[in-house]
C-alpha positions in Angstrom: -5.5 4.8 -20.8 -5.7 1.3 -22.2 -8.5 -0.4 -24.1 -9.4 -2.5 -21.0 -9.4 0.5 -18.6 -11.9 2.3 -20.9 -14.4 -0.5 -20.0 -14.0 0.0 -16.3 -16.0 2.5 -14.4 -14.1 5.6 -13.3 -15.8 5.6 -9.9 -13.9 2.4 -9.1 -10.9 4.5 -8.2 -12.6 7.0 -5.9 -10.2 6.3 -3.0 -7.3 7.2 -5.2 -8.9 10.5 -6.2 -9.6 11.1 -2.4 -5.9 10.5 -1.6 -4.8 12.9 -4.3 -7.2 15.6 -3.0 -5.9 15.1 0.6 -2.3 15.2 -0.5 -2.9 18.4 -2.5 -4.8 20.0 0.4 -2.0 19.2 2.9 0.6 20.5 0.5 -1.3 23.8 0.1 -2.3 24.3 3.7 0.9 22.7 5.1 -1.0 20.9 7.8 1.3 19.2 10.3 -1.2 17.3 12.3 -1.5 13.5 12.0 1.5 13.1 9.7 1.7 9.4 10.3 -1.9 8.6 9.5 -1.8 10.8 6.3 1.5 9.3 5.3 0.1 5.8 5.8 -3.0 6.7 3.7 -1.0 8.1 0.9 1.4 5.1 1.0 -1.5 2.6 0.9 -3.0 4.4 -2.1 0.3 4.4 -3.9 0.5 0.7 -3.4 -3.0 0.3 -4.7 -2.2 2.3 -7.8 0.9 0.2 -8.5 -1.2 -3.0 -8.2 -3.8 -1.6 -10.6 -1.0 -0.7 -13.0 0.3 -4.3 -12.9 -3.2 -5.8 -13.1 -4.8 -3.7 -15.9 -2.4 -2.1 -18.3 0.1 -5.0 -18.2 -2.8 -7.4 -18.8 -1.9 -9.7 -15.9 -5.6 -10.2 -15.4 -5.6 -12.0 -18.7 -2.1 -13.5 -18.9 -2.0 -15.1 -15.4 -5.7 -15.4 -14.5 -7.5 -15.7 -17.8 -10.1 -13.2 -16.8 -12.4 -11.6 -19.4 -13.2 -7.9 -19.5 -16.7 -8.7 -18.1 -15.0 -10.5 -15.1 -12.6 -7.6 -14.7 -15.6 -5.2 -14.4 -17.0 -7.2 -11.6 -13.6 -7.4 -9.8 -13.1 -3.7 -10.3 -16.5 -2.8 -8.8 -16.0 -5.2 -5.9 -12.5 -3.7 -5.3 -14.0 -0.2 -5.2 -16.1 -1.3 -2.2 -13.6 -3.6 -0.4 -10.3 -1.6 -0.8 -11.5 1.4 1.3 -12.4 -1.0 4.2 -8.9 -2.5 4.0 -7.4 1.0 4.0 -9.6 2.0 7.0 -8.5 -1.1 9.0 -4.8 -0.3 8.2 -5.2 3.3 9.3 -6.8 2.3 12.6 -4.0 -0.2 13.2 -1.4 2.5 12.3 -3.0 5.0 14.7 -3.1 2.5 17.5 0.5 1.3 16.9 1.8 4.8 16.6 0.1 5.9 19.8 1.7 2.9 21.7 5.2 3.5 20.2 4.9 7.2 20.9 4.1 6.5 24.6 7.0 4.0 24.9 9.3 6.6 23.3 8.3 9.2 25.9 9.1 6.9 28.9 12.2 7.8 30.8 15.1 5.6 29.6 15.8 4.3 33.2 12.3 2.8 33.3 12.9 0.9 30.0 16.2 -0.5 31.2 14.8 -1.6 34.6 12.1 -3.7 33.0 14.3 -5.5 30.5 
């Protein structure tokens, strides 16, 4: 809790709260399905939390960018809407890439050597 973060709406971090709930649910239920997608989601949210830590409590918004608290509120609210879209695109990409790599991994080794 910093003086600046007290001026930012709590709902701006709803995606981080969701990541925590998903992680807690998986830990309790020991769900094994979709490990790659869940791991990607948690990793992305951890990255977002680190960036928030650098931006808000360390005052880089003011030191490097010269933003006021009012500007920070606008950026914070816009980020709450844009960040989940970015995470969604990343998860779709991860799912597609994982499916392709998984199919390649299951091909017989002779097939891979013939084509190269």
